[in-house]
C-alpha positions as CSV (number, residue, x, y, z in Angstrom):
1,M,2.3,-26.9,12.4
2,K,4.6,-27.6,9.0
3,N,0.9,-29.2,7.3
4,G,-1.0,-26.0,9.1
5,A,1.3,-23.9,7.2
6,Y,1.2,-25.4,4.0
7,N,-2.1,-25.9,4.1
8,A,-3.3,-22.5,4.9
9,L,-0.7,-21.5,1.9
10,I,-3.1,-24.2,-0.1
11,E,-6.0,-22.2,0.9
12,I,-5.1,-18.8,0.0
13,E,-4.5,-19.4,-3.4
14,Q,-7.5,-21.6,-4.0
15,T,-8.9,-18.6,-2.7
16,L,-7.2,-16.3,-5.2
17,K,-8.3,-18.1,-8.2
18,E,-11.3,-18.9,-7.1
19,A,-12.4,-15.4,-6.5
20,D,-10.9,-14.0,-10.0
21,T,-13.0,-16.8,-11.5
22,F,-16.1,-14.6,-10.4
23,V,-14.3,-11.2,-11.5
24,K,-13.6,-12.6,-14.8
25,K,-17.7,-13.8,-15.3
26,G,-18.4,-10.2,-13.9
27,L,-20.3,-11.9,-11.1
28,A,-20.8,-10.6,-7.3
29,L,-18.6,-12.4,-5.0
30,P,-21.2,-15.3,-3.2
31,P,-21.3,-15.4,0.4
32,A,-19.2,-19.0,0.7
33,M,-16.5,-16.9,-0.6
34,I,-16.8,-14.0,1.4
35,S,-16.4,-16.0,4.3
36,Q,-13.0,-17.6,2.5
37,I,-11.7,-14.2,2.1
38,N,-12.4,-13.0,5.7
39,K,-10.2,-16.2,7.0
40,L,-7.5,-14.8,4.9
41,E,-5.9,-13.3,7.9
42,D,-5.6,-16.3,10.5
43,L,-4.2,-18.2,7.3
44,G,-1.7,-15.7,7.3
45,R,-0.4,-15.3,10.6
46,N,0.2,-19.3,10.8
47,I,2.4,-18.9,8.1
48,E,4.3,-16.2,9.2
49,A,4.3,-17.9,12.7
50,Y,5.6,-21.2,11.3
51,A,8.4,-19.4,8.9
52,R,9.4,-17.6,12.1
53,A,10.0,-20.7,14.3
54,T,11.8,-22.7,11.6
55,G,12.8,-20.5,9.0
56,D,11.7,-23.1,6.7
57,K,13.5,-22.1,3.1
58,K,10.9,-23.8,0.9
59,I,7.6,-22.2,2.5
60,I,9.6,-19.0,2.2
61,E,10.1,-19.6,-1.2
62,E,6.8,-20.3,-2.4
63,I,5.1,-17.0,-0.8
64,G,7.6,-15.3,-2.9
65,K,6.4,-16.5,-6.3
66,I,3.1,-15.3,-5.1
67,S,3.6,-12.3,-7.9
68,R,3.1,-9.2,-6.4
69,F,1.3,-11.0,-3.4
70,E,-2.4,-10.8,-5.6
71,L,-4.1,-10.2,-2.5
72,H,-3.9,-6.9,-3.1
73,A,-6.6,-7.2,-6.4
74,I,-8.8,-8.4,-4.2
75,F,-9.6,-4.7,-2.5
76,S,-10.5,-3.6,-6.3
77,W,-13.0,-6.8,-6.6
78,Y,-15.7,-5.5,-4.6
79,D,-16.9,-3.4,-2.0
80,M,-15.7,-5.1,1.0
81,P,-17.1,-3.8,4.9
82,Q,-14.0,-2.6,6.8
83,D,-13.7,-6.0,8.9
84,T,-12.5,-7.6,5.8
85,R,-10.5,-5.3,4.5
86,M,-8.4,-5.1,7.1
87,S,-8.1,-8.8,7.3
88,V,-7.2,-8.8,3.8
89,A,-4.5,-5.9,4.6
90,R,-3.0,-7.9,7.7
91,C,-2.8,-11.5,5.8
92,I,-0.7,-9.0,3.1
93,R,1.5,-8.1,6.1
94,S,2.2,-11.3,7.5
95,L,3.1,-12.7,3.8
96,Y,5.2,-9.8,3.3
97,N,7.0,-10.3,6.6
98,V,7.5,-14.4,5.3
99,A,9.3,-13.0,2.0
100,R,11.7,-10.9,3.6
101,M,13.0,-13.5,5.8
102,N,16.3,-13.7,3.4
103,D,19.4,-15.1,4.6
104,K,22.5,-12.5,5.9
105,N,23.9,-12.2,2.7
106,S,20.5,-12.0,0.7
107,Q,20.0,-9.1,3.5
108,T,23.1,-7.5,2.8
109,M,22.5,-7.6,-1.2
110,Q,19.0,-6.5,-0.6
111,D,20.4,-3.2,1.3
112,V,22.5,-2.4,-1.1
113,E,19.4,-2.2,-3.7
114,N,17.8,-0.1,-1.4
115,K,20.4,2.6,-1.5
116,Q,20.2,2.7,-5.2
117,K,16.5,3.4,-5.7
118,P,14.5,6.6,-6.0
119,P,13.5,8.1,-2.9
120,H,10.6,7.6,-1.2
121,Y,9.1,8.2,2.4
122,S,9.6,6.7,5.9
123,K,6.2,5.7,6.8
124,D,5.7,1.7,7.2
125,E,1.8,1.7,7.7
126,E,0.8,-0.4,5.2
127,E,-3.1,-0.9,6.4
128,K,-3.7,2.9,6.8
129,A,-1.5,3.2,3.5
130,I,-4.2,1.0,1.6
131,R,-7.1,2.5,3.3
132,Q,-5.9,6.0,1.9
133,F,-4.8,4.8,-1.5
134,N,-8.6,3.5,-2.1
135,S,-10.0,6.7,-1.1
136,L,-7.7,9.0,-3.0
137,V,-8.2,7.0,-6.2
138,D,-12.2,7.0,-5.4
139,G,-12.3,10.7,-5.2
140,G,-10.2,11.3,-8.1
141,Y,-6.8,12.3,-6.3
142,F,-5.2,9.7,-8.7
143,P,-5.7,8.2,-12.2
144,S,-7.9,4.7,-11.6
145,E,-5.3,3.2,-13.1
146,T,-2.6,4.2,-10.6
147,L,-1.0,0.8,-8.6
148,L,-1.1,0.4,-5.4
149,D,2.2,-0.9,-4.7
150,D,3.3,2.6,-6.7
151,W,1.5,4.0,-3.6
152,L,3.0,1.4,-0.9
153,Y,6.7,2.3,-2.1
154,I,6.7,5.9,-2.1
155,Y,4.6,6.4,1.1
156,G,7.5,3.8,2.5
157,V,6.2,0.5,3.2
158,Q,8.9,-2.1,3.5
159,G,9.4,-5.1,1.3
160,K,8.2,-2.7,-2.0
161,S,9.7,-2.3,-5.5
162,P,10.4,0.9,-6.5
163,N,7.6,2.5,-9.1
164,K,8.8,3.4,-12.8
165,K,7.2,6.7,-12.9
166,P,6.1,9.6,-10.0
167,L,2.1,9.4,-9.6
168,E,0.0,11.7,-11.3
169,W,-1.7,13.9,-9.2
170,Q,-5.3,15.0,-10.3
171,K,-6.4,17.7,-8.1
172,T,-4.4,21.2,-7.2
173,Q,-1.5,21.8,-6.2
174,I,-1.8,23.0,-2.7
175,E,-4.1,20.0,-1.9
176,L,-1.1,17.8,-2.8
177,G,1.1,20.1,-0.6
178,Y,-1.5,19.3,2.2
179,L,-1.5,15.8,1.9
180,V,2.3,15.5,1.5
181,R,2.7,17.4,4.7
182,C,-0.6,16.1,6.8
183,I,0.8,12.3,6.3
184,W,4.7,12.4,6.2
185,Q,5.9,16.0,8.3
186,N,6.7,14.0,11.3
187,S,8.2,11.1,9.4
188,D,10.8,12.6,7.1
189,T,12.4,15.8,6.8
190,R,13.0,15.4,3.4
191,Q,9.1,15.6,2.5
192,W,9.5,18.4,0.3
193,A,12.6,17.1,-1.7
194,I,11.0,13.9,-2.4
195,C,7.4,15.5,-3.1
196,E,9.4,17.1,-6.0
197,Q,10.3,13.7,-7.1
198,V,7.8,11.4,-6.7
199,F,4.2,13.3,-7.6
200,T,3.7,15.2,-10.7
201,I,0.5,17.1,-11.6
202,K,-0.7,17.4,-15.5
203,G,3.4,15.5,-16.3
204,K,5.0,18.0,-14.5
205,K,7.0,18.7,-11.6
206,P,5.3,20.5,-8.5
207,N,6.7,23.8,-7.6
208,I,7.1,23.1,-3.9
209,K,8.5,26.7,-3.5
210,T,4.9,27.9,-4.1
211,I,3.6,25.2,-2.2
212,K,5.5,25.6,1.0
213,S,4.4,29.7,0.9
214,D,0.8,29.4,0.4
215,L,0.7,26.6,3.1
216,S,2.5,29.1,5.1
217,K,-0.2,31.6,4.1
218,I,-3.2,29.9,4.9
219,D,-1.4,28.9,8.6
220,N,-1.0,32.5,8.9
221,D,-4.8,32.8,8.0
222,D,-7.3,30.3,8.4
223,K,-9.7,32.2,6.3
224,N,-7.5,31.1,3.2
225,R,-7.8,27.7,3.9
226,P,-9.5,25.9,1.3
227,K,-12.9,24.1,1.5
228,T,-11.1,21.0,-0.2
229,F,-8.9,20.6,3.0
230,D,-11.9,19.3,5.0
231,K,-12.7,16.2,2.5
232,L,-8.6,15.6,2.3
233,D,-9.0,15.4,5.9
234,D,-11.5,13.1,5.9
235,I,-9.7,10.5,3.7
236,L,-6.3,10.3,5.5
237,K,-8.3,9.7,8.6
238,G,-7.9,6.1,6.9
């Protein structure tokens, strides 16, 4: 079991390096490389199962050295089929789970640190968040340089570092309000207070009073519903 877990970690690291070589040369990933990426889910699960069974601190530390879990970069390497995308997302989840296996003292320090972090929503659905993020960037809702990890932290995914600046929304204020309500209305009662602090529109905080008023008018008369909401509905289905 131990050898299998360590070999899985080596294979993950090799896959990252090999794929990165193709990307830097501007080459499409060959079928053999894509097949390697498709194996990532099983490799991640093997590592997580071993770490949970043994508490092996060495492998936990090694996983923690994969800066920002570079697997996230794979999402921008090529247009992946949905099955492959899910495989990568599940591998990321397994590695995050391993990295969080700290001793009680470390966990206590992490809890203290979390209380000092900027606010974010409480919705730990990483795979769905990743799918939504990619669609939002592709649709021009966020700038292309927006960091996936910043979105995941705000979304509420556990184990993420706080973003250093708000996410810049590139569409209308009412569309932002609709997005916030659709995603977080059933998971975080502070949604509007947080929205005001974690998003900007043209560098300015959204006007929450206006958003809530406009959404109320739409709710009371469906004729006021913007057609752009339909596109957001498709994106948010994930």
